[in-house]
DSSP file (Angstrom, degrees, kcal/mol; ACC not computed):
  #  RESIDUE AA STRUCTURE BP1 BP2  ACC     N-H-->O    O-->H-N    N-H-->O    O-->H-N    TCO  KAPPA ALPHA  PHI   PSI    X-CA   Y-CA   Z-CA
    1    1 A M     >        0   0    0      0, 0.0     4,-1.8     0, 0.0     3,-0.2   0.000 360.0 360.0 360.0 131.8  -67.7  -18.5 -112.5
    2    2 A R  H  >  +     0   0    0      1,-0.2     4,-2.7     2,-0.2     5,-0.2   0.867 360.0  58.8 -63.5 -38.5  -64.5  -18.7 -110.5
    3    3 A A  H  > S+     0   0    0      1,-0.2     4,-2.1     2,-0.2    -1,-0.2   0.914 107.8  46.5 -60.0 -42.6  -63.1  -15.5 -111.8
    4    4 A Y  H  > S+     0   0    0      2,-0.2     4,-2.6     1,-0.2    -1,-0.2   0.895 110.6  52.6 -67.0 -39.5  -66.1  -13.5 -110.5
    5    5 A Q  H  X S+     0   0    0     -4,-1.8     4,-2.3     2,-0.2    -2,-0.2   0.906 109.7  48.9 -62.6 -41.5  -65.9  -15.3 -107.1
    6    6 A R  H  X S+     0   0    0     -4,-2.7     4,-2.6     2,-0.2    -1,-0.2   0.909 110.4  52.0 -62.9 -41.8  -62.2  -14.4 -106.8
    7    7 A F  H  X S+     0   0    0     -4,-2.1     4,-2.6    -5,-0.2     5,-0.3   0.941 110.6  47.0 -58.7 -49.0  -63.1  -10.8 -107.7
    8    8 A R  H  X S+     0   0    0     -4,-2.6     4,-1.4     1,-0.2     5,-0.3   0.899 113.4  48.5 -61.1 -41.7  -65.8  -10.6 -105.0
    9    9 A R  H  <>S+     0   0    0     -4,-2.3     5,-3.0     2,-0.2     6,-0.3   0.894 112.1  50.2 -65.1 -40.0  -63.5  -12.2 -102.4
   10   10 A C  H  <5S+     0   0    0     -4,-2.6    -2,-0.2     1,-0.2    -1,-0.2   0.928 117.2  37.0 -67.2 -46.6  -60.7   -9.7 -103.4
   11   11 A I  H  <5S+     0   0    0     -4,-2.6    -1,-0.2    -5,-0.2    -2,-0.2   0.657 129.2  34.8 -82.1 -12.8  -62.8   -6.5 -103.2
   12   12 A G  T ><5S+     0   0    0     -4,-1.4     3,-2.1    -5,-0.3    -3,-0.2   0.690 129.1  12.1-100.9 -99.2  -64.8   -7.9 -100.2
   13   13 A Q  G > 5S+     0   0    0     -5,-0.3     3,-1.0     1,-0.3    -3,-0.2   0.806 125.0  59.8 -55.4 -33.5  -63.2  -10.0  -97.5
   14   14 A G  G 3 <S+     0   0    0     -5,-3.0    -1,-0.3     1,-0.3    -4,-0.1   0.649 114.8  34.7 -71.3 -14.3  -59.7   -9.3  -98.9
   15   15 A N  G X>  +     0   0    0     -3,-2.1     3,-1.5    -6,-0.3     4,-0.8  -0.213  66.8 140.5-134.0  44.5  -60.2   -5.6  -98.2
   16   16 A L  H <>  +     0   0    0     -3,-1.0     4,-2.5     1,-0.3     5,-0.2   0.769  65.4  74.1 -59.8 -24.2  -62.3   -5.3  -95.1
   17   17 A W  H 3> S+     0   0    0      1,-0.2     4,-2.8     2,-0.2    -1,-0.3   0.868  91.5  56.3 -58.0 -35.0  -60.2   -2.4  -94.0
   18   18 A L  H <> S+     0   0    0     -3,-1.5     4,-2.1     1,-0.2    -1,-0.2   0.917 109.3  45.1 -61.9 -42.8  -62.0   -0.3  -96.7
   19   19 A Y  H  X S+     0   0    0     -4,-0.8     4,-2.4    -3,-0.2    -2,-0.2   0.904 113.7  49.2 -67.9 -42.1  -65.4   -1.1  -95.1
   20   20 A V  H  X S+     0   0    0     -4,-2.5     4,-2.5     2,-0.2    -2,-0.2   0.927 112.4  47.0 -65.0 -45.3  -64.2   -0.5  -91.6
   21   21 A V  H  X S+     0   0    0     -4,-2.8     4,-2.5    -5,-0.2    -1,-0.2   0.899 111.4  52.5 -64.6 -39.0  -62.6    2.9  -92.4
   22   22 A S  H  X S+     0   0    0     -4,-2.1     4,-1.8    -5,-0.3    -2,-0.2   0.928 109.9  48.4 -60.1 -45.7  -65.8    3.8  -94.3
   23   23 A I  H  X S+     0   0    0     -4,-2.4     4,-2.8     1,-0.2     5,-0.3   0.936 114.1  45.7 -59.4 -47.7  -67.9    3.0  -91.3
   24   24 A L  H  X S+     0   0    0     -4,-2.5     4,-2.2     1,-0.2    -1,-0.2   0.830 108.3  56.6 -70.1 -31.6  -65.7    4.9  -88.9
   25   25 A N  H  < S+     0   0    0     -4,-2.5    -1,-0.2    -5,-0.2    -2,-0.2   0.891 116.3  37.1 -63.2 -38.1  -65.6    7.9  -91.3
   26   26 A R  H  < S+     0   0    0     -4,-1.8    -2,-0.2    -5,-0.2    -1,-0.2   0.885 131.2  26.0 -79.5 -41.1  -69.4    8.1  -91.2
   27   27 A R  H  < S-     0   0    0     -4,-2.8    -3,-0.2     1,-0.2    -2,-0.2   0.611  96.4-134.2-104.7 -14.7  -70.0    7.2  -87.6
   28   28 A G     <  -     0   0    0     -4,-2.2    -1,-0.2    -5,-0.3    -2,-0.1  -0.329  62.0  -6.7  83.8-175.3  -66.9    8.2  -85.7
   29   29 A P  S    S-     0   0    0      0, 0.0     2,-0.3     0, 0.0    47,-0.2  -0.220  74.3-176.9 -56.3 138.9  -65.1    6.1  -83.1
   30   30 A L  B     -A   75   0A   0     45,-1.9    45,-3.1     2,-0.0     2,-0.1  -0.930  30.2-100.2-136.5 158.4  -67.0    2.9  -82.2
   31   31 A H     >  -     0   0    0     -2,-0.3     4,-1.8    43,-0.2     3,-0.2  -0.411  42.9-109.7 -68.8 154.7  -66.8   -0.1  -79.9
   32   32 A G  H  > S+     0   0    0     41,-0.4     4,-2.3     1,-0.2     5,-0.2   0.897 117.3  52.0 -55.4 -45.3  -65.5   -3.3  -81.5
   33   33 A Y  H  > S+     0   0    0      1,-0.2     4,-2.3     2,-0.2    -1,-0.2   0.872 107.0  53.3 -64.8 -35.5  -68.9   -5.0  -81.4
   34   34 A A  H  > S+     0   0    0     -3,-0.2     4,-2.0     2,-0.2    -1,-0.2   0.887 109.1  49.7 -65.2 -38.5  -70.6   -2.1  -83.2
   35   35 A I  H  X S+     0   0    0     -4,-1.8     4,-2.6     2,-0.2    -2,-0.2   0.927 110.0  50.7 -64.5 -44.4  -68.0   -2.2  -86.0
   36   36 A I  H  X S+     0   0    0     -4,-2.3     4,-2.0     1,-0.2    -2,-0.2   0.910 109.4  50.8 -60.5 -42.8  -68.6   -6.0  -86.4
   37   37 A Q  H  X S+     0   0    0     -4,-2.3     4,-1.2     1,-0.2    -1,-0.2   0.901 110.5  49.5 -61.7 -41.0  -72.3   -5.5  -86.6
   38   38 A E  H  X S+     0   0    0     -4,-2.0     4,-0.8     1,-0.2     3,-0.3   0.898 107.9  53.4 -65.6 -40.9  -71.9   -2.8  -89.2
   39   39 A I  H ><>S+     0   0    0     -4,-2.6     5,-1.2     1,-0.2     3,-1.1   0.904 105.6  54.7 -59.7 -40.6  -69.6   -5.1  -91.2
   40   40 A R  H ><5S+     0   0    0     -4,-2.0     3,-1.9     1,-0.3    -1,-0.2   0.831  97.6  63.6 -63.2 -31.9  -72.3   -7.7  -91.1
   41   41 A K  H 3<5S+     0   0    0     -4,-1.2    -1,-0.3     1,-0.3    -2,-0.2   0.770  94.9  60.8 -64.0 -24.4  -74.7   -5.2  -92.6
   42   42 A Y  T <<5S-     0   0    0     -3,-1.1    -1,-0.3    -4,-0.8    -2,-0.2   0.488 128.8 -99.2 -78.4  -3.0  -72.5   -5.2  -95.7
   43   43 A G  T < 5S+     0   0    0     -3,-1.9     2,-0.6     1,-0.3    -3,-0.2   0.537  78.1 139.1  98.8   7.7  -73.2   -8.9  -96.1
   44   44 A F      < -     0   0    0     -5,-1.2     2,-1.5     1,-0.1    -1,-0.3  -0.775  43.6-151.0 -88.5 122.2  -70.0  -10.3  -94.5
   45   45 A N        +     0   0    0     -2,-0.6     2,-0.3    -3,-0.1    -1,-0.1  -0.591  36.1 157.3 -92.5  74.6  -70.8  -13.3  -92.4
   46   46 A I        -     0   0    0     -2,-1.5     2,-0.1   -10,-0.2    -6,-0.1  -0.763  39.6-120.9-102.7 146.7  -67.9  -12.9  -89.9
   47   47 A S     >  -     0   0    0     -2,-0.3     4,-2.3     1,-0.1     5,-0.1  -0.377  24.4-114.7 -77.1 161.6  -67.9  -14.3  -86.4
   48   48 A T  H  > S+     0   0    0      2,-0.2     4,-2.2     1,-0.2     5,-0.2   0.904 117.5  52.3 -62.6 -41.5  -67.5  -12.1  -83.4
   49   49 A V  H  > S+     0   0    0      1,-0.2     4,-2.2     2,-0.2    -1,-0.2   0.942 110.4  47.0 -60.9 -48.5  -64.1  -13.7  -82.6
   50   50 A Y  H  > S+     0   0    0      1,-0.2     4,-2.9     2,-0.2    -1,-0.2   0.890 109.0  56.7 -60.7 -38.4  -62.8  -13.1  -86.2
   51   51 A G  H  X S+     0   0    0     -4,-2.3     4,-2.3     1,-0.2    -1,-0.2   0.919 108.9  44.4 -59.2 -44.9  -64.1   -9.5  -86.0
   52   52 A Y  H  X S+     0   0    0     -4,-2.2     4,-2.4     2,-0.2    -1,-0.2   0.868 112.5  52.0 -69.5 -35.6  -62.0   -8.8  -82.9
   53   53 A V  H  X S+     0   0    0     -4,-2.2     4,-2.4     2,-0.2    -2,-0.2   0.926 110.3  50.0 -62.8 -43.6  -59.0  -10.5  -84.4
   54   54 A L  H  X S+     0   0    0     -4,-2.9     4,-2.3     2,-0.2    -2,-0.2   0.921 110.4  48.9 -59.4 -46.4  -59.4   -8.4  -87.5
   55   55 A L  H  X S+     0   0    0     -4,-2.3     4,-1.9     2,-0.2    -1,-0.2   0.905 111.4  49.3 -63.5 -41.9  -59.7   -5.2  -85.4
   56   56 A K  H  X S+     0   0    0     -4,-2.4     4,-2.4     1,-0.2    -1,-0.2   0.906 111.3  49.7 -63.3 -41.0  -56.5   -6.1  -83.4
   57   57 A R  H  X S+     0   0    0     -4,-2.4     4,-2.0     1,-0.2    -2,-0.2   0.891 109.0  52.5 -64.1 -38.8  -54.7   -6.8  -86.7
   58   58 A M  H  <>S+     0   0    0     -4,-2.3     5,-2.3     2,-0.2     6,-1.5   0.848 109.0  49.8 -67.4 -33.4  -55.8   -3.4  -88.1
   59   59 A V  H ><5S+     0   0    0     -4,-1.9     3,-1.3     4,-0.2    -2,-0.2   0.938 110.8  49.2 -66.5 -46.8  -54.5   -1.7  -85.0
   60   60 A A  H 3<5S+     0   0    0     -4,-2.4    -2,-0.2     1,-0.3    -1,-0.2   0.836 111.1  50.7 -61.6 -33.0  -51.1   -3.5  -85.4
   61   61 A D  T 3<5S-     0   0    0     -4,-2.0    -1,-0.3    -5,-0.2    -2,-0.2   0.509 117.0-113.4 -83.1  -5.3  -51.0   -2.5  -89.0
   62   62 A G  T < 5S+     0   0    0     -3,-1.3    19,-0.4    -4,-0.4    -3,-0.2   0.577  87.7 114.0  84.8   9.0  -51.7    1.2  -88.2
   63   63 A V  S   <S+     0   0    0     -5,-2.3    15,-2.8    -6,-0.2     2,-0.3   0.894  79.5  31.0 -76.3 -41.7  -55.1    1.3  -89.8
   64   64 A L  E     -B   77   0A   0     -6,-1.5     2,-0.4    13,-0.2    -2,-0.2  -0.821  66.5-154.6-116.2 154.8  -57.0    1.8  -86.5
   65   65 A V  E     -B   76   0A   0     11,-2.8    11,-2.4    -2,-0.3     2,-0.5  -0.968  20.5-126.6-122.8 145.9  -56.1    3.5  -83.3
   66   66 A E  E     -B   75   0A   0     -2,-0.4     2,-0.3     9,-0.2     9,-0.2  -0.790  29.7-176.1 -91.0 130.9  -57.6    2.6  -80.0
   67   67 A V  E     -B   74   0A   0      7,-2.9     7,-3.5    -2,-0.5     2,-0.5  -0.935  18.4-135.4-124.9 150.8  -59.1    5.6  -78.1
   68   68 A E  E     +B   73   0A   0     -2,-0.3     2,-0.4     5,-0.2     5,-0.2  -0.914  22.0 177.0-110.6 131.5  -60.6    5.6  -74.7
   69   69 A E  E >  S-B   72   0A   0      3,-2.7     3,-1.6    -2,-0.5    -2,-0.0  -0.972  73.7 -17.2-135.4 118.2  -63.8    7.4  -74.0
   70   70 A E  T 3  S-     0   0    0     -2,-0.4    -1,-0.1     1,-0.3     3,-0.1   0.877 128.5 -52.9  54.0  40.7  -65.5    7.4  -70.6
   71   71 A G  T 3  S+     0   0    0      1,-0.2     2,-0.4     0, 0.0    -1,-0.3   0.519 116.5 112.3  77.4   6.2  -63.3    4.4  -69.6
   72   72 A K  E <   - B   0  69A   0     -3,-1.6    -3,-2.7   -41,-0.0     2,-0.4  -0.894  68.0-119.7-116.0 144.4  -64.3    2.4  -72.7
   73   73 A K  E     + B   0  68A   0     -2,-0.4   -41,-0.4    -5,-0.2     2,-0.3  -0.668  34.8 176.4 -84.1 128.2  -62.2    1.3  -75.6
   74   74 A L  E     - B   0  67A   0     -7,-3.5    -7,-2.9    -2,-0.4     2,-0.4  -0.855  22.9-129.8-122.8 161.7  -63.2    2.6  -79.0
   75   75 A Y  E     +AB  30  66A   0    -45,-3.1   -45,-1.9    -2,-0.3     2,-0.3  -0.922  23.9 179.3-113.5 140.5  -61.6    2.2  -82.4
   76   76 A A  E     - B   0  65A   0    -11,-2.4   -11,-2.8    -2,-0.4     2,-0.3  -0.957  34.8-101.9-134.1 153.9  -61.0    5.1  -84.8
   77   77 A A  E     - B   0  64A   0     -2,-0.3   -13,-0.2   -13,-0.2   -14,-0.1  -0.562  39.5-123.5 -74.0 137.6  -59.4    5.3  -88.3
   78   78 A S     >  -     0   0    0    -15,-2.8     4,-2.2    -2,-0.3     5,-0.2  -0.344  22.1-111.1 -73.9 162.7  -55.9    6.6  -88.2
   79   79 A E  H  > S+     0   0    0      1,-0.2     4,-2.2     2,-0.2     5,-0.2   0.909 120.7  52.8 -60.9 -41.7  -55.0    9.6  -90.3
   80   80 A A  H  > S+     0   0    0      1,-0.2     4,-2.7     2,-0.2    -1,-0.2   0.896 108.2  50.9 -60.9 -40.2  -52.9    7.3  -92.6
   81   81 A A  H  > S+     0   0    0    -19,-0.4     4,-2.4   -18,-0.2    -1,-0.2   0.897 108.8  50.8 -65.5 -40.3  -55.9    5.0  -93.1
   82   82 A R  H  X S+     0   0    0     -4,-2.2     4,-2.0     2,-0.2    -1,-0.2   0.905 112.4  47.1 -63.9 -40.0  -58.1    7.9  -94.0
   83   83 A E  H  X S+     0   0    0     -4,-2.2     4,-2.1     2,-0.2    -2,-0.2   0.925 113.8  46.8 -66.7 -44.6  -55.6    9.1  -96.6
   84   84 A N  H  X S+     0   0    0     -4,-2.7     4,-2.6     1,-0.2    -2,-0.2   0.844 109.0  56.3 -65.7 -32.8  -55.1    5.6  -98.0
   85   85 A F  H  X S+     0   0    0     -4,-2.4     4,-2.4     2,-0.2    -1,-0.2   0.930 107.0  48.6 -62.0 -46.2  -58.9    5.2  -98.1
   86   86 A R  H  X S+     0   0    0     -4,-2.0     4,-2.1     1,-0.2    -2,-0.2   0.914 112.5  48.8 -60.6 -42.7  -59.2    8.3 -100.2
   87   87 A K  H  X S+     0   0    0     -4,-2.1     4,-2.4     1,-0.2    -2,-0.2   0.913 110.2  51.0 -63.0 -42.8  -56.5    7.0 -102.5
   88   88 A A  H  X S+     0   0    0     -4,-2.6     4,-2.5     1,-0.2    -2,-0.2   0.898 109.2  50.8 -63.5 -40.4  -58.2    3.6 -102.8
   89   89 A L  H  X S+     0   0    0     -4,-2.4     4,-2.6     2,-0.2    -1,-0.2   0.914 109.8  50.1 -63.4 -41.9  -61.5    5.3 -103.7
   90   90 A E  H  X S+     0   0    0     -4,-2.1     4,-2.6     2,-0.2    -2,-0.2   0.919 111.0  49.3 -61.1 -43.5  -59.8    7.3 -106.4
   91   91 A E  H  X S+     0   0    0     -4,-2.4     4,-2.3     2,-0.2    -2,-0.2   0.899 111.2  49.2 -63.6 -40.5  -58.2    4.1 -107.8
   92   92 A L  H  X S+     0   0    0     -4,-2.5     4,-2.4     2,-0.2    -2,-0.2   0.913 111.3  49.3 -65.0 -41.8  -61.6    2.3 -107.8
   93   93 A Q  H  X S+     0   0    0     -4,-2.6     4,-2.1     1,-0.2    -2,-0.2   0.909 111.9  48.8 -63.1 -41.7  -63.2    5.3 -109.6
   94   94 A N  H  X S+     0   0    0     -4,-2.6     4,-2.5     2,-0.2    -2,-0.2   0.883 109.8  52.2 -64.6 -38.6  -60.4    5.3 -112.2
   95   95 A L  H  X S+     0   0    0     -4,-2.3     4,-2.4     2,-0.2    -2,-0.2   0.920 108.4  50.2 -63.8 -43.5  -60.8    1.6 -112.7
   96   96 A V  H  X S+     0   0    0     -4,-2.4     4,-1.4     1,-0.2    -2,-0.2   0.921 111.8  48.5 -60.9 -43.6  -64.5    1.9 -113.3
   97   97 A K  H  < S+     0   0    0     -4,-2.1    -1,-0.2     1,-0.2    -2,-0.2   0.913 112.2  49.3 -61.6 -42.7  -63.9    4.7 -115.8
   98   98 A L  H  < S+     0   0    0     -4,-2.5    -2,-0.2     1,-0.2    -1,-0.2   0.883 114.3  44.2 -64.4 -39.3  -61.2    2.5 -117.5
   99   99 A L  H  <        0   0    0     -4,-2.4    -1,-0.2     1,-0.2    -2,-0.2   0.653 360.0 360.0 -84.0 -16.0  -63.4   -0.5 -117.7
  100  100 A T     <        0   0    0     -4,-1.4    -1,-0.2    -3,-0.2    -2,-0.2   0.443 360.0 360.0-106.9 360.0  -66.6    1.2 -118.9
């Protein structure tokens, strides 16, 4: 059914920032490739190139910040992203309550 496919695309690929912030909340700052590998564990078949483009876009949007640790670049969720993540989870929980 197309409606279900749109739903999956919307909550999935359309909102990868939620998955990335969730990963970083659990694991702390990570290298780009480690984040991409974690995203793939959620079932998203993204290329490495797309993964790095996504991370750069998330930095430009203020979702991620680049931090340097021992001379290596890591990504961390920004404070604004963590706050928006909490809000998004609340909205999803409210939606589930409303629909069930």
